C-alpha positions as CSV (number, residue, x, y, z in Angstrom):
1,M,141.1,-103.0,109.8
2,R,138.3,-105.2,111.1
3,A,138.2,-103.2,114.3
4,L,137.9,-100.0,112.3
5,T,135.1,-101.4,110.2
6,I,133.2,-102.5,113.3
7,T,133.7,-99.0,114.8
8,L,132.5,-97.3,111.6
9,A,129.5,-99.6,111.5
10,I,128.6,-98.8,115.1
11,A,129.1,-95.1,114.5
12,S,126.8,-95.3,111.4
13,T,124.2,-97.2,113.4
14,M,124.3,-94.6,116.2
15,C,123.9,-91.8,113.7
16,F,120.9,-93.5,112.1
17,I,119.3,-94.0,115.5
18,A,120.0,-90.4,116.5
19,A,118.5,-89.2,113.2
20,C,115.4,-91.4,113.7
21,T,115.0,-90.2,117.3
22,H,115.3,-86.6,116.1
23,Q,112.7,-87.2,113.4
24,E,110.3,-88.9,115.8
25,A,110.6,-86.1,118.3
26,N,109.4,-83.8,115.5
27,V,106.7,-86.0,114.1
28,E,103.3,-84.5,114.1
29,P,100.7,-86.4,116.2
30,A,98.3,-88.6,114.3
31,V,95.6,-86.7,112.6
32,V,92.2,-87.3,114.2
33,K,89.5,-88.0,111.6
34,S,86.6,-85.6,111.9
35,Y,83.2,-85.4,110.2
36,S,80.3,-83.1,110.0
37,F,77.0,-84.5,111.4
38,E,75.7,-85.1,107.9
39,E,78.9,-87.0,106.9
40,T,79.2,-89.1,110.0
41,P,79.9,-92.8,109.2
42,A,77.2,-95.2,110.1
43,E,79.4,-96.8,112.8
44,L,79.7,-93.5,114.6
45,A,76.1,-92.2,114.1
46,G,74.8,-93.8,117.3
47,Y,77.4,-92.0,119.4
48,R,76.6,-88.7,117.6
49,D,72.9,-89.1,118.4
50,Q,73.5,-90.0,122.1
51,A,75.6,-86.8,122.4
52,K,72.9,-84.7,120.7
53,G,70.4,-86.0,123.3
54,A,72.8,-85.1,126.1
55,F,73.4,-81.5,124.8
56,Q,69.6,-81.0,124.5
57,A,69.2,-82.3,128.1
58,V,71.7,-79.7,129.4
59,G,70.0,-76.9,127.5
60,N,66.5,-78.0,128.7
61,R,67.7,-77.8,132.3
62,L,69.9,-74.7,132.1
63,I,67.9,-72.2,129.9
64,P,64.8,-72.2,132.0
65,R,66.9,-71.5,135.1
66,L,68.7,-68.6,133.4
67,T,65.4,-67.2,132.0
68,T,63.8,-67.2,135.5
69,A,66.9,-65.6,137.0
70,L,66.9,-62.9,134.4
71,N,63.2,-62.2,134.8
72,E,63.2,-62.2,138.5
73,G,66.6,-60.7,139.5
74,G,68.3,-59.5,136.3
75,P,71.7,-60.4,134.9
76,V,73.4,-60.5,138.3
77,E,71.2,-63.4,139.3
78,A,71.9,-65.0,136.0
79,V,75.6,-64.9,136.7
80,K,74.9,-66.6,140.1
81,V,73.0,-69.3,138.3
82,C,75.9,-69.9,135.9
83,R,78.3,-70.0,138.8
84,D,76.3,-72.3,141.0
85,V,74.2,-74.4,138.7
86,A,75.5,-74.6,135.1
87,Q,78.4,-77.0,135.8
88,P,76.5,-79.3,138.2
89,L,73.7,-79.5,135.7
90,T,76.1,-80.4,132.9
91,D,77.8,-83.0,135.1
92,E,74.5,-84.4,136.1
93,A,73.5,-84.9,132.5
94,G,76.7,-86.7,131.8
95,K,76.2,-89.1,134.7
96,E,72.8,-89.9,133.5
97,V,73.9,-90.9,130.0
98,G,77.2,-92.5,131.2
99,F,79.8,-90.4,129.3
100,A,81.6,-87.1,129.8
101,V,79.7,-83.9,128.8
102,G,81.0,-80.3,129.0
103,R,81.1,-76.8,127.6
104,T,84.1,-74.8,126.4
105,S,85.0,-71.7,124.4
106,H,87.8,-69.7,123.0
107,K,86.9,-67.0,125.6
108,L,86.7,-68.7,128.9
109,R,84.9,-67.4,132.0
110,N,85.6,-70.5,134.1
111,P,89.1,-72.0,133.7
112,A,87.6,-75.4,134.5
113,S,85.9,-75.2,131.1
114,A,89.2,-75.3,129.1
115,P,88.9,-77.5,126.0
116,R,90.1,-81.1,125.9
117,D,93.0,-81.8,123.6
118,W,90.9,-83.3,120.7
119,I,88.6,-80.1,120.5
120,K,91.4,-77.5,120.9
121,Q,91.9,-77.0,117.2
122,L,88.2,-76.7,116.4
123,V,87.9,-74.1,119.2
124,A,90.8,-72.2,117.9
125,D,89.8,-72.3,114.2
126,S,86.2,-71.2,114.9
127,A,87.1,-68.3,117.2
128,G,85.4,-65.1,116.3
129,K,83.0,-66.7,113.8
130,K,79.2,-66.4,113.7
131,G,77.2,-69.4,114.8
132,S,75.9,-69.8,111.3
133,E,79.5,-70.3,110.0
134,V,80.3,-73.5,111.9
135,K,78.9,-77.0,112.0
136,P,78.6,-79.6,114.7
137,M,81.4,-82.2,114.3
138,V,82.2,-85.8,115.2
139,F,85.7,-87.0,115.9
140,D,87.0,-90.5,115.7
141,L,89.4,-90.7,118.7
142,G,90.3,-94.4,118.3
143,D,88.8,-96.0,121.4
144,R,86.5,-93.0,121.9
145,V,84.2,-90.7,120.0
146,G,84.2,-86.9,120.4
147,V,81.2,-84.9,119.5
148,A,81.0,-81.1,119.4
149,A,78.0,-78.8,118.8
150,P,78.2,-75.0,118.6
151,I,76.7,-72.7,121.3
152,V,75.3,-69.6,119.6
153,A,74.9,-66.4,121.6
154,V,71.3,-65.0,121.8
155,E,70.1,-61.7,123.3
156,M,69.8,-63.3,126.7
157,C,73.6,-64.1,126.7
158,V,74.7,-60.6,125.8
159,Q,73.5,-59.3,129.2
160,C,76.4,-61.2,130.8
161,H,78.7,-61.8,127.9
162,G,78.4,-58.6,125.8
163,S,80.9,-55.8,125.5
164,D,82.1,-53.8,128.5
165,E,79.9,-50.9,127.2
166,Q,76.8,-53.1,127.3
167,L,77.3,-54.7,130.7
168,K,75.7,-53.0,133.7
169,Q,78.0,-51.9,136.5
170,E,76.6,-54.4,138.9
171,V,77.3,-57.2,136.4
172,K,80.9,-56.0,136.0
173,Q,81.3,-56.0,139.7
174,I,80.1,-59.5,140.4
175,L,82.2,-60.8,137.4
176,A,85.2,-59.2,138.9
177,E,84.5,-60.8,142.2
178,Q,83.7,-64.3,141.0
179,Y,85.8,-64.5,137.8
180,P,88.9,-62.2,138.1
181,D,90.4,-63.7,134.9
182,D,87.1,-63.5,133.0
183,N,87.6,-63.4,129.2
184,A,84.1,-64.3,128.1
185,R,82.9,-60.9,126.9
186,G,82.5,-59.0,123.7
187,F,79.9,-61.3,122.2
188,A,76.9,-60.2,120.2
189,A,73.7,-62.1,119.4
190,G,74.5,-64.6,116.6
191,D,78.2,-65.0,117.5
192,L,79.7,-68.4,118.3
193,R,79.8,-68.4,122.1
194,G,81.4,-71.7,122.5
195,W,80.9,-75.5,122.1
196,F,79.1,-78.3,123.8
197,W,81.3,-81.4,123.8
198,A,80.8,-85.0,124.6
199,E,83.3,-87.9,124.8
200,L,81.9,-91.4,124.5
201,P,83.8,-94.7,124.9
202,K,83.4,-97.0,122.0
203,K,81.6,-100.2,122.7
């Protein structure tokens, strides 16, 4: 009888462990706290402001290069600038401020711009929206802070990111050569083109 009792106890324990293991396997990951820029807690505001400065630095470096390329060589030259200059300029800005900075979108041209895990849901939820419908956000990642700011398409962007009907044949050709898996088309001025993101370690 005692042996039977011990056996039943062990069996019950194993069932309990198995049930817990099964539940844990299906537990949703911890929800990351997020805030609009206006609602950012005081302890995260400094990280938000640092990220804003980095985003502005990227724009200040990239937009003049794209504008010059468009004016002097048209959209084909602008594609070349994005291919050769955009990512290095973004990386350079990140190195100067000491934290990771990047750009991403729900419609990628460069696979290297795929969203990091903490911004994936924001990118998915905002897909297809107008820039005016989304807000910059701050994410408390525990030991890090994530910051995201929308990139809104303007008329300049549409020359390389518009619909297939809008794109010139030479633009389609260079995109096919340089980005065979290109998905970053179909945008109109005012659309949400993507997101700037920054990831800052907490101090």
